[in-house]
C-alpha positions as CSV (number, residue, x, y, z in Angstrom):
1,X,-50.0,229.0,94.5
2,X,-52.6,231.0,96.4
3,X,-56.0,229.3,96.4
4,X,-59.2,231.4,96.4
5,X,-62.5,229.6,97.0
6,X,-65.6,231.7,96.5
7,X,-68.5,230.0,98.1
8,X,-71.9,229.9,96.5
9,X,-75.3,228.9,98.0
10,X,-78.9,229.0,96.8
11,X,-80.0,232.7,96.8
12,X,-76.5,234.2,96.9
13,X,-76.0,237.8,95.8
14,X,-74.4,238.0,92.3
15,X,-72.4,241.1,92.8
16,X,-71.1,239.9,96.2
17,X,-69.5,236.9,94.4
18,X,-68.8,238.2,90.9
19,X,-66.9,241.4,91.9
20,X,-64.3,239.6,94.0
21,X,-64.1,236.9,91.3
22,X,-63.1,239.4,88.7
23,X,-60.6,241.1,91.0
24,X,-58.9,237.8,91.8
25,X,-58.9,236.7,88.1
26,X,-57.2,240.0,87.2
27,X,-54.7,239.5,89.9
28,X,-54.0,236.0,88.6
29,X,-53.2,237.5,85.2
30,X,-50.9,240.2,86.6
31,X,-49.2,237.7,89.0
32,X,-48.4,235.1,86.3
33,X,-50.7,232.5,87.7
34,X,-49.6,232.9,91.3
35,X,-53.2,232.3,92.5
36,X,-56.1,230.2,91.4
37,X,-59.8,231.2,91.9
38,X,-62.9,229.0,91.6
39,X,-66.5,228.9,92.6
40,X,-67.3,226.2,95.1
41,X,-70.2,225.0,97.3
42,X,-70.5,223.0,100.5
43,X,-72.0,220.1,98.5
44,X,-69.7,220.0,95.5
45,X,-69.9,220.9,91.8
46,X,-73.4,222.0,90.8
47,X,-75.4,224.8,89.2
48,X,-76.3,227.4,91.9
49,X,-79.3,229.8,91.5
50,X,-78.5,233.3,92.7
51,X,-81.1,235.4,94.4
52,X,-81.1,237.8,91.5
53,X,-83.8,236.5,89.1
54,X,-82.5,233.0,89.7
55,X,-79.5,233.5,87.5
56,X,-77.4,230.4,87.7
57,X,-73.6,230.2,88.2
58,X,-71.9,226.9,87.8
59,X,-69.7,225.9,90.8
60,X,-66.8,223.7,89.8
61,X,-65.7,222.2,93.1
62,X,-66.4,221.5,96.7
63,X,-65.3,223.8,99.5
64,X,-62.0,222.5,101.0
65,X,-61.7,224.1,104.5
66,X,-58.2,222.5,105.1
67,X,-56.8,224.2,102.0
68,X,-54.4,227.2,102.6
69,X,-55.5,230.4,101.0
70,X,-58.7,232.5,100.9
71,X,-62.3,231.5,101.4
72,X,-64.9,234.2,100.5
73,X,-68.5,234.0,101.5
74,X,-71.0,236.4,99.8
75,X,-74.3,237.6,101.2
76,X,-77.8,236.9,99.9
77,X,-80.1,238.7,97.4
78,X,-83.8,238.7,98.3
79,X,-86.7,240.6,99.9
80,X,-85.3,243.2,102.3
81,X,-88.6,244.2,103.9
82,X,-90.5,241.0,104.0
83,X,-90.3,238.0,106.3
84,X,-91.2,235.2,103.9
85,X,-89.1,232.4,102.5
86,X,-87.5,234.8,99.9
87,X,-86.4,237.3,102.5
88,X,-82.6,237.9,103.0
89,X,-82.7,236.5,106.6
90,X,-84.5,233.4,105.5
91,X,-82.0,232.7,102.7
92,X,-79.0,233.2,105.0
93,X,-80.5,230.9,107.6
94,X,-81.1,228.2,105.1
95,X,-77.5,228.5,104.0
96,X,-76.3,228.5,107.6
97,X,-78.2,225.2,108.2
98,X,-76.3,223.4,105.5
99,X,-72.8,221.9,105.9
100,X,-71.4,225.3,105.1
101,X,-71.2,226.5,108.8
102,X,-69.2,223.5,109.8
103,X,-66.8,223.8,106.9
104,X,-66.2,227.5,107.7
105,X,-65.7,226.7,111.3
106,X,-62.9,224.3,110.3
107,X,-61.4,226.9,108.0
108,X,-61.3,229.5,110.8
109,X,-59.2,227.0,112.8
110,X,-56.6,226.7,110.1
111,X,-53.4,228.9,110.6
112,X,-52.9,229.4,106.9
113,X,-56.5,230.2,105.8
114,X,-58.3,233.5,105.6
115,X,-62.1,233.7,105.7
116,X,-63.5,236.7,104.0
117,X,-67.2,237.9,103.7
118,X,-69.1,240.5,101.7
119,X,-72.2,242.2,102.8
120,X,-74.6,239.6,104.5
121,X,-71.9,236.9,104.3
122,X,-70.8,238.0,107.8
123,X,-74.3,237.6,109.1
124,X,-74.4,234.0,107.7
125,X,-71.4,233.2,109.7
126,X,-72.5,235.1,112.8
127,X,-75.9,233.4,112.9
128,X,-74.0,230.1,113.0
129,X,-72.1,231.3,116.1
130,X,-68.8,231.7,114.2
131,X,-68.1,235.4,114.9
132,X,-68.7,235.7,118.6
133,X,-66.2,238.2,120.0
134,X,-64.8,238.9,116.5
135,X,-64.7,242.4,114.9
136,X,-66.8,242.5,111.7
137,X,-68.9,244.6,109.5
138,X,-71.9,243.9,107.2
139,X,-74.5,245.9,105.3
140,X,-75.6,248.9,107.3
141,X,-79.2,247.4,107.6
142,X,-77.7,244.4,109.4
143,X,-75.3,246.0,111.9
144,X,-77.7,245.7,114.8
145,X,-78.4,242.1,114.0
146,X,-74.6,241.5,113.7
147,X,-74.2,242.8,117.3
148,X,-77.1,240.6,118.5
149,X,-75.1,237.5,117.5
150,X,-72.2,238.4,119.9
151,X,-69.9,239.8,117.1
152,X,-68.4,243.3,117.6
153,X,-69.7,245.6,114.9
154,X,-67.2,248.0,113.4
155,X,-68.4,250.9,111.3
156,X,-65.9,250.6,108.4
157,X,-65.9,249.7,104.7
158,X,-63.5,246.7,105.4
159,X,-62.6,245.2,108.7
160,X,-59.4,243.1,108.9
161,X,-59.5,240.9,112.1
162,X,-56.6,238.6,111.2
163,X,-57.9,235.4,109.6
164,X,-61.3,237.1,109.2
165,X,-61.8,239.9,106.7
166,X,-65.3,241.4,106.3
167,X,-66.9,244.0,104.0
168,X,-69.9,246.2,104.3
169,X,-72.5,246.7,101.6
170,X,-72.6,245.0,98.2
171,X,-70.0,247.0,96.4
172,X,-67.5,246.5,99.2
173,X,-66.6,243.2,97.5
174,X,-64.2,245.1,95.3
175,X,-62.5,246.6,98.3
176,X,-62.4,243.3,100.2
177,X,-60.8,241.5,97.3
178,X,-58.3,244.3,96.5
179,X,-57.3,244.5,100.2
180,X,-56.7,240.7,100.2
181,X,-54.7,240.9,96.9
182,X,-52.5,243.6,98.4
183,X,-52.2,241.6,101.7
184,X,-51.2,238.3,100.0
185,X,-49.5,239.4,96.8
186,X,-48.3,243.0,97.5
187,X,-49.4,246.5,96.6
188,X,-48.1,246.6,93.0
189,X,-50.4,243.7,91.9
190,X,-53.3,245.4,93.7
191,X,-52.5,248.7,92.1
192,X,-52.4,247.1,88.7
193,X,-55.8,245.7,89.2
194,X,-57.1,249.1,90.3
195,X,-55.7,250.7,87.2
196,X,-57.3,248.0,85.0
197,X,-60.7,248.4,86.6
198,X,-60.4,252.2,86.9
199,X,-61.4,251.8,90.5
200,X,-60.0,253.3,93.7
201,X,-60.7,251.7,97.0
202,X,-62.9,253.5,99.5
203,X,-62.1,254.1,103.2
204,X,-59.5,252.9,105.6
205,X,-59.3,249.2,106.3
206,X,-59.9,248.9,110.1
207,X,-57.4,246.9,112.0
208,X,-56.8,246.5,115.7
209,X,-53.4,248.1,115.4
210,X,-51.7,251.4,116.4
211,X,-52.9,254.0,118.9
212,X,-56.4,254.0,120.2
213,X,-58.3,257.3,119.4
214,X,-58.9,259.5,122.4
215,X,-62.7,259.4,122.0
216,X,-62.6,255.6,122.0
217,X,-60.5,255.6,125.2
218,X,-63.1,257.8,126.9
219,X,-65.9,255.5,125.7
220,X,-64.0,252.5,127.0
221,X,-63.6,254.2,130.4
222,X,-67.2,255.1,130.6
223,X,-68.2,251.5,129.7
224,X,-65.9,250.2,132.5
225,X,-67.4,252.6,135.1
226,X,-70.9,251.6,134.0
227,X,-70.0,247.9,134.5
228,X,-69.5,248.6,138.2
229,X,-73.3,248.7,138.6
230,X,-74.1,245.7,136.4
231,X,-75.3,242.6,138.3
232,X,-74.8,239.0,137.2
233,X,-76.5,237.9,133.9
234,X,-80.2,237.4,134.4
235,X,-80.4,239.8,137.3
236,X,-82.1,243.2,136.8
237,X,-80.1,246.4,137.0
238,X,-80.5,248.6,140.1
239,X,-82.8,251.0,138.2
240,X,-85.0,248.1,136.9
241,X,-85.1,246.6,140.4
242,X,-86.3,249.8,142.0
243,X,-89.0,250.2,139.4
244,X,-90.1,246.6,139.7
245,X,-90.6,246.8,143.4
246,X,-93.3,249.3,142.9
247,X,-95.1,247.0,140.4
248,X,-95.4,243.8,142.4
249,X,-99.1,243.5,141.6
250,X,-98.7,243.9,137.9
251,X,-95.7,241.6,137.9
252,X,-97.6,238.8,139.5
253,X,-99.7,238.5,136.4
254,X,-96.7,236.9,134.7
255,X,-95.7,234.5,137.5
256,X,-95.6,230.8,136.6
257,X,-94.5,228.5,133.9
258,X,-95.6,229.2,130.3
259,X,-95.5,226.9,127.3
260,X,-94.8,229.3,124.4
261,X,-94.4,229.1,120.7
262,X,-92.2,231.7,118.9
263,X,-93.0,231.9,115.1
264,X,-89.9,233.0,113.3
265,X,-89.3,233.5,109.6
266,X,-87.3,230.2,109.6
267,X,-89.7,228.1,111.7
268,X,-91.3,227.7,115.0
269,X,-89.6,227.3,118.4
270,X,-91.1,225.7,121.5
271,X,-89.9,227.5,124.6
272,X,-90.8,227.0,128.3
273,X,-90.7,230.3,130.2
274,X,-90.5,230.3,134.0
275,X,-91.2,233.6,135.7
276,X,-91.3,234.5,139.4
277,X,-91.3,237.7,141.5
278,X,-89.3,237.8,144.7
279,X,-89.2,240.8,147.0
280,X,-90.6,242.8,144.1
281,X,-87.9,241.7,141.7
282,X,-88.8,239.8,138.5
283,X,-86.7,236.9,137.5
284,X,-87.1,234.4,134.7
285,X,-85.6,231.6,132.6
286,X,-86.3,230.2,129.1
287,X,-85.8,226.5,128.4
288,X,-85.5,225.2,124.8
289,X,-84.7,221.5,124.7
290,X,-81.9,220.9,127.1
291,X,-80.7,224.5,127.2
292,X,-81.9,226.9,129.9
293,X,-81.0,230.6,129.8
294,X,-81.7,233.3,132.3
295,X,-83.6,236.5,131.4
296,X,-81.3,239.6,131.1
297,X,-82.6,242.8,132.7
298,X,-86.4,241.9,133.0
299,X,-88.4,245.1,133.3
300,X,-92.1,245.8,133.8
301,X,-93.2,248.5,131.4
302,X,-96.9,249.3,132.2
303,X,-98.8,246.1,131.6
304,X,-96.0,244.5,129.5
305,X,-92.9,242.6,130.6
306,X,-89.7,243.1,128.6
307,X,-86.3,241.3,128.8
308,X,-83.4,240.3,126.6
309,X,-82.3,236.7,126.0
310,X,-79.3,235.1,124.4
311,X,-80.4,232.1,122.3
312,X,-78.4,229.6,120.2
313,X,-81.3,227.9,118.3
314,X,-82.2,228.2,115.5
315,X,-79.3,230.6,115.3
316,X,-77.2,232.5,117.8
317,X,-78.9,235.8,118.6
318,X,-79.6,238.3,121.4
319,X,-83.4,238.7,121.3
320,X,-85.5,241.4,122.9
321,X,-88.8,240.2,124.2
322,X,-91.9,242.2,125.0
323,X,-95.0,240.3,126.2
324,X,-98.4,240.9,127.8
325,X,-100.4,238.4,129.9
326,X,-104.1,238.2,130.2
327,X,-105.3,235.5,132.5
328,X,-103.6,232.3,131.3
329,X,-102.7,233.6,127.9
330,X,-99.5,235.3,126.8
331,X,-98.8,237.2,123.6
332,X,-95.9,239.3,122.4
333,X,-92.9,239.8,120.1
334,X,-89.3,238.7,120.0
335,X,-87.0,240.9,117.9
336,X,-83.3,241.1,116.9
337,X,-81.9,243.9,114.8
338,X,-83.5,244.2,111.4
339,X,-85.0,240.7,111.5
340,X,-88.7,240.8,111.3
341,X,-90.4,240.5,114.8
342,X,-91.3,236.9,115.7
343,X,-94.8,236.4,117.2
344,X,-94.9,234.8,120.6
345,X,-98.0,233.0,121.9
346,X,-98.3,230.9,125.1
347,X,-100.4,229.4,127.8
348,X,-99.8,229.2,131.5
349,X,-99.0,225.7,132.7
350,X,-101.3,224.7,135.6
């Protein structure tokens, strides 16, 4: 019997979970009980408030990552524009910081398990460092953020990357579930469900199979040629280096060690920045706890210093920094995709 576990967490999106649930229940009916579907949580049986007016769904079991079958993770429902505790990013991070990330990590290591996501569900996994190097899709508003986590964003309704199947916006849950029904039980069962629901799947499921389109080959070739001029991580590009050599005086304003605080929607991070200028070239590192990461492509833009930085705490992200220094005070922003900008403040360490 095919097991389907639909994971719930506080603030989950109702349609992300309910639409696949109905598809799998219909498939169970047409397939004479060949599959079993249930709502689960990382903690075990409990009432789970959704992010849609707090409507509660009762989870009947605990997520079993070692169980063969399908595990489906929905996204969150909340404030799209804000950066408070009820915002979608904050809800996803809270879910990521539970036992859920570890359980999904175990499931992805199982040969006979498939992890599926709908909408922001892929962001939940990606922010936990689970999708690095994996092809995936999410809601269109989160695609930049998805790429910032090290995942490979694919513009498609459904992306099938083997034991990882991801869907785009909220209604893609129907397409994800129907694709999985066809993949696991065959096209006739999937077609019967489509007929029952009077629904036709949208788009082509993207898979890394078949011929590569000519335009993508050209892009890959251009990317390869461009990589010839890329220096080691943390070192500036040739263009950035040339520009920085003409701005040595301005750059010196940033030299030194800085104790900074980055206020994010999910809490504050204490980071030590170490910045130096050698032969007109700006270099820097960021230290958080026992982890030190080099700046990527630091570039002086007028009176501001900008760089990118890969972090793993409180989530795995590629952040873009832009700061200004006045005397021994530093202010600026750190941003990733559609996440609200995080305010940075700091003081130079004497």
